[in-house]
C-alpha positions as CSV (number, residue, x, y, z in Angstrom):
1,X,-39.6,-46.9,-34.2
2,X,-37.8,-49.3,-37.0
3,X,-40.5,-52.0,-38.4
4,X,-40.7,-54.6,-40.5
5,X,-43.3,-54.9,-42.7
6,X,-43.7,-59.1,-43.5
7,X,-45.8,-60.3,-46.3
8,X,-46.0,-63.9,-46.9
9,X,-42.6,-65.2,-47.2
10,X,-41.2,-61.8,-48.5
11,X,-39.9,-59.4,-46.3
12,X,-39.8,-55.7,-46.6
13,X,-38.4,-52.7,-44.7
14,X,-39.2,-49.6,-43.0
15,X,-35.8,-48.2,-41.9
16,X,-33.7,-45.3,-42.3
17,X,-30.8,-47.1,-41.2
18,X,-30.9,-50.1,-43.8
19,X,-27.9,-48.3,-46.3
20,X,-28.4,-51.1,-48.5
21,X,-31.7,-51.7,-51.0
22,X,-34.7,-53.3,-49.1
23,X,-33.9,-56.8,-51.1
24,X,-30.5,-57.3,-49.2
25,X,-31.8,-58.2,-45.8
26,X,-34.2,-61.1,-47.4
27,X,-31.1,-61.9,-49.7
28,X,-28.8,-62.6,-46.3
29,X,-31.1,-64.4,-44.6
30,X,-31.7,-66.8,-47.2
31,X,-28.0,-67.1,-47.7
32,X,-27.6,-67.9,-43.7
33,X,-30.7,-70.5,-44.4
34,X,-28.5,-72.2,-47.1
35,X,-25.2,-72.0,-45.4
36,X,-26.4,-73.5,-42.4
37,X,-29.6,-75.2,-43.6
38,X,-31.9,-73.6,-41.0
39,X,-35.2,-72.6,-40.7
40,X,-36.0,-68.7,-39.6
41,X,-37.6,-69.2,-36.4
42,X,-37.2,-65.5,-35.4
43,X,-36.3,-61.9,-36.8
44,X,-35.9,-58.8,-34.3
45,X,-34.4,-55.1,-35.0
46,X,-31.9,-54.4,-32.2
47,X,-28.9,-52.2,-31.5
48,X,-25.9,-53.7,-30.5
49,X,-23.0,-52.1,-29.4
50,X,-24.4,-48.8,-31.0
51,X,-24.7,-50.6,-34.1
52,X,-28.3,-51.1,-36.1
53,X,-29.2,-54.1,-37.4
54,X,-31.2,-57.2,-37.3
55,X,-30.9,-60.2,-34.9
56,X,-32.0,-63.5,-36.9
57,X,-32.1,-66.7,-35.5
58,X,-32.1,-70.0,-37.5
59,X,-33.2,-73.8,-36.5
60,X,-31.3,-76.5,-38.2
61,X,-32.2,-79.8,-38.8
62,X,-30.6,-81.1,-35.8
63,X,-32.8,-78.8,-33.8
64,X,-30.1,-76.3,-32.8
65,X,-30.6,-72.6,-32.8
66,X,-28.2,-70.8,-34.2
67,X,-28.1,-66.8,-33.8
68,X,-26.9,-64.1,-36.0
69,X,-26.4,-60.2,-36.1
70,X,-26.8,-58.4,-39.8
71,X,-25.2,-55.3,-39.0
72,X,-27.5,-52.4,-41.0
73,X,-24.4,-50.3,-42.1
74,X,-22.9,-52.4,-44.1
75,X,-24.5,-56.0,-44.0
76,X,-21.5,-57.6,-42.1
77,X,-23.2,-60.7,-40.7
78,X,-22.0,-61.8,-36.9
79,X,-22.5,-65.3,-35.5
80,X,-23.7,-64.9,-32.3
81,X,-22.8,-67.3,-29.1
82,X,-26.0,-69.2,-28.2
83,X,-23.9,-72.4,-28.0
84,X,-26.2,-74.0,-29.9
85,X,-29.0,-74.1,-27.5
86,X,-31.9,-77.0,-27.9
87,X,-35.1,-76.1,-29.2
88,X,-36.9,-79.4,-29.5
89,X,-38.6,-80.8,-27.1
90,X,-38.8,-84.9,-25.6
91,X,-41.6,-85.6,-28.3
92,X,-38.7,-84.4,-30.7
93,X,-41.2,-82.6,-32.5
94,X,-40.4,-80.2,-34.4
95,X,-40.7,-76.3,-34.4
96,X,-42.5,-75.0,-37.0
97,X,-40.5,-72.0,-39.5
98,X,-41.4,-68.6,-38.4
99,X,-43.0,-67.6,-41.8
100,X,-45.6,-71.0,-41.6
101,X,-46.5,-69.2,-37.9
102,X,-47.1,-66.0,-39.5
103,X,-49.3,-67.3,-42.3
104,X,-51.3,-68.9,-39.7
105,X,-51.4,-66.0,-37.5
106,X,-52.6,-63.5,-40.3
107,X,-53.0,-65.1,-43.4
108,X,-53.8,-62.5,-46.1
109,X,-54.5,-59.9,-43.3
110,X,-52.2,-57.1,-43.4
111,X,-49.8,-56.2,-40.4
112,X,-46.8,-54.8,-39.6
113,X,-44.4,-56.8,-37.6
114,X,-42.5,-55.1,-34.8
115,X,-40.9,-58.4,-33.2
116,X,-41.0,-62.2,-33.5
117,X,-39.1,-64.3,-30.6
118,X,-39.0,-67.9,-29.8
119,X,-39.5,-68.2,-26.3
120,X,-39.3,-71.1,-23.7
121,X,-42.7,-70.7,-21.6
122,X,-44.4,-72.5,-19.3
123,X,-42.7,-75.9,-20.5
124,X,-43.0,-75.2,-24.2
125,X,-41.8,-73.1,-26.8
126,X,-43.5,-70.2,-28.1
127,X,-43.4,-67.6,-30.8
128,X,-43.8,-64.1,-29.1
129,X,-45.3,-61.8,-32.2
130,X,-46.1,-58.0,-31.8
131,X,-47.1,-56.4,-34.8
132,X,-49.7,-53.3,-35.6
133,X,-52.9,-53.8,-37.0
134,X,-53.9,-51.4,-39.9
135,X,-56.0,-49.4,-37.9
136,X,-52.7,-48.5,-35.4
137,X,-53.6,-50.9,-32.4
138,X,-50.4,-52.5,-31.3
139,X,-50.6,-56.1,-30.3
140,X,-48.8,-58.9,-28.6
141,X,-49.8,-62.6,-29.2
142,X,-47.9,-66.0,-28.3
143,X,-48.7,-69.0,-30.7
144,X,-47.5,-72.4,-30.2
145,X,-44.2,-73.0,-31.7
146,X,-45.3,-76.5,-32.5
147,X,-48.8,-76.1,-34.2
148,X,-49.0,-72.1,-34.8
149,X,-52.2,-71.9,-32.7
150,X,-53.0,-69.0,-30.9
151,X,-52.2,-69.0,-27.2
152,X,-53.0,-65.8,-26.2
153,X,-53.3,-61.9,-27.6
154,X,-53.8,-58.6,-25.5
155,X,-53.7,-55.2,-26.8
156,X,-50.6,-53.0,-25.9
157,X,-51.3,-49.9,-24.2
158,X,-49.4,-46.7,-24.8
C-alpha cells in the first residue's frame, strides 16, 4: 500500500515508486496551482495505464474542476479530460480547499491520508477522506465541502 502523510500544508511521501525526492510532489502541486490559479481539492494515489502516480484536482476561481496526473517515474504532468466540471452550488458558495478541510478534520492530530476525493453526494459536494489512525485503524469520513464539518464517519473493515 502506498500512503501519503499530510501534515498541515505539507505533504510527505511514503512510496517506493516515487523516483524524485519527497519534496518534488508538493512543488509540482504548487506549480499547477500557480499556473491554473487553482486550489487543491483532491489528491489521490493511482495507477493509469500501468504508470504509478498521483491524480491532482484543482478548483479554479471560476468554479471549474481541473484534474492532472503526475507520473511518479519522471514527474511528467498530464492534464486529464474533465471538461471543466462545475463544482459550485446554485448559491455559488465556494468549495473549501482540501488543506482547510484536513485542518478542520484533524487539527494537530497525527494521521496518514490514504485518499481524498471531492464527490457529489445527496445533492451536495463532500470530501471523502480515507486515513489510517496512529493505532492502525483505517477510517473513512465524509466532510461537507463548503464548511468542512464531518457528516459521516465509519471504521473500515479488513
